[in-house]
C-alpha positions as CSV (number, residue, x, y, z in Angstrom):
1,M,101.8,84.8,112.7
2,L,104.0,85.1,109.8
3,Q,106.3,88.3,109.7
4,L,108.3,88.8,106.0
5,S,110.3,91.6,105.7
6,G,111.8,93.1,102.7
7,N,114.2,95.8,104.6
8,K,116.2,95.1,107.8
9,S,116.7,98.9,109.1
10,Q,113.9,100.1,111.2
11,G,113.1,104.1,110.8
12,D,111.7,106.4,113.8
13,G,108.3,105.9,114.9
14,P,105.7,103.0,113.9
15,P,105.9,101.9,110.1
16,A,103.4,103.3,107.9
17,T,100.8,100.8,106.4
18,L,98.7,100.6,103.1
19,V,96.0,102.3,104.9
20,D,98.1,105.5,105.1
21,L,98.1,105.6,101.4
22,R,95.8,108.3,99.6
23,R,94.5,107.3,96.2
24,G,97.4,107.5,93.5
25,D,100.3,107.6,96.2
26,A,102.9,104.8,95.8
27,A,105.2,102.9,98.3
28,V,107.1,99.6,98.5
29,L,105.8,96.8,100.8
30,D,108.0,96.4,103.5
31,R,106.6,93.6,105.7
32,I,103.3,91.6,106.0
33,D,102.2,91.2,109.6
34,L,99.4,88.2,109.0
35,P,99.0,84.6,110.1
36,F,100.6,82.4,107.5
37,E,97.7,81.3,105.4
38,D,96.6,84.9,104.8
39,A,100.2,86.1,104.1
40,R,100.6,83.5,101.7
41,R,97.7,84.1,99.9
42,L,98.6,88.0,99.4
43,M,102.1,87.0,98.2
44,E,100.3,84.6,95.6
45,L,98.4,87.8,94.7
46,G,101.7,90.1,94.2
47,F,101.9,91.5,97.6
48,L,105.6,90.6,98.1
49,P,108.3,92.6,100.3
50,G,109.8,94.9,97.7
51,A,106.8,95.0,95.5
52,R,105.7,98.7,94.4
53,V,102.0,99.2,95.9
54,T,99.8,102.0,94.6
55,A,96.4,103.2,96.3
56,G,93.4,103.1,94.2
57,L,89.7,103.9,94.4
58,S,87.8,102.7,97.7
59,A,84.1,101.9,98.1
60,P,82.0,104.5,100.1
61,G,83.0,104.8,103.6
62,G,86.5,103.6,102.6
63,D,86.3,100.1,103.0
64,P,87.2,97.8,101.0
65,R,89.9,99.7,98.9
66,V,91.7,98.8,95.9
67,F,95.4,98.5,95.6
68,Q,97.4,98.1,92.2
69,V,100.3,95.6,92.6
70,D,102.2,93.8,90.3
71,G,99.9,94.7,87.1
72,S,96.8,93.6,89.0
73,E,94.3,95.5,91.0
74,V,93.2,93.8,94.5
75,A,90.9,95.0,96.9
76,L,91.7,94.6,100.6
77,R,89.6,95.3,103.5
78,R,91.1,98.0,106.0
79,E,91.8,95.2,108.5
80,T,93.9,93.3,106.3
81,A,95.7,96.8,104.4
82,R,96.4,97.6,108.2
83,R,99.0,94.8,108.7
84,L,100.7,95.6,105.5
85,R,103.8,97.7,106.2
86,I,105.3,100.1,103.8
87,R,108.0,102.4,103.1
88,P,108.6,105.3,100.7
89,E,109.7,104.7,97.3
90,S,112.9,105.6,95.9
91,R,113.4,109.2,94.7
92,S,112.9,108.5,91.2
93,G,109.8,106.5,91.6
94,K,110.9,104.3,88.8
95,A,112.8,100.8,88.6
96,R,116.1,100.8,87.2
97,K,116.4,99.5,83.9
98,T,119.6,97.7,82.8
99,P,121.4,98.8,79.7
100,R,121.2,96.6,76.6
101,A,124.4,96.0,74.9
102,E,123.6,97.1,71.4
103,K,124.7,95.2,68.4
104,P,127.3,96.3,66.2
105,I,125.9,97.2,62.8
106,R,127.5,95.7,59.7
């Protein structure tokens, strides 16, 4: 079992998982609790600790469900999504942009 974590602090209560997201909700992936090969494959698809994940459509009955990560849409079964722990996004919900140095006009 491989446990990768992007956050050292633990909150109160059990951590939320991708299953807890409603369509259109976004969160930050905190930890992957899956066997090594499964975790590695998800990381290759963009599910890395610290990545922003948005819940999308689901099949009738809710399984599988589409999640948007790293510019791609990936369908995950409920059993797998339940093993990906999440934390809330920052308040702004946007990644910080670094300001560019402007060139002087000559």
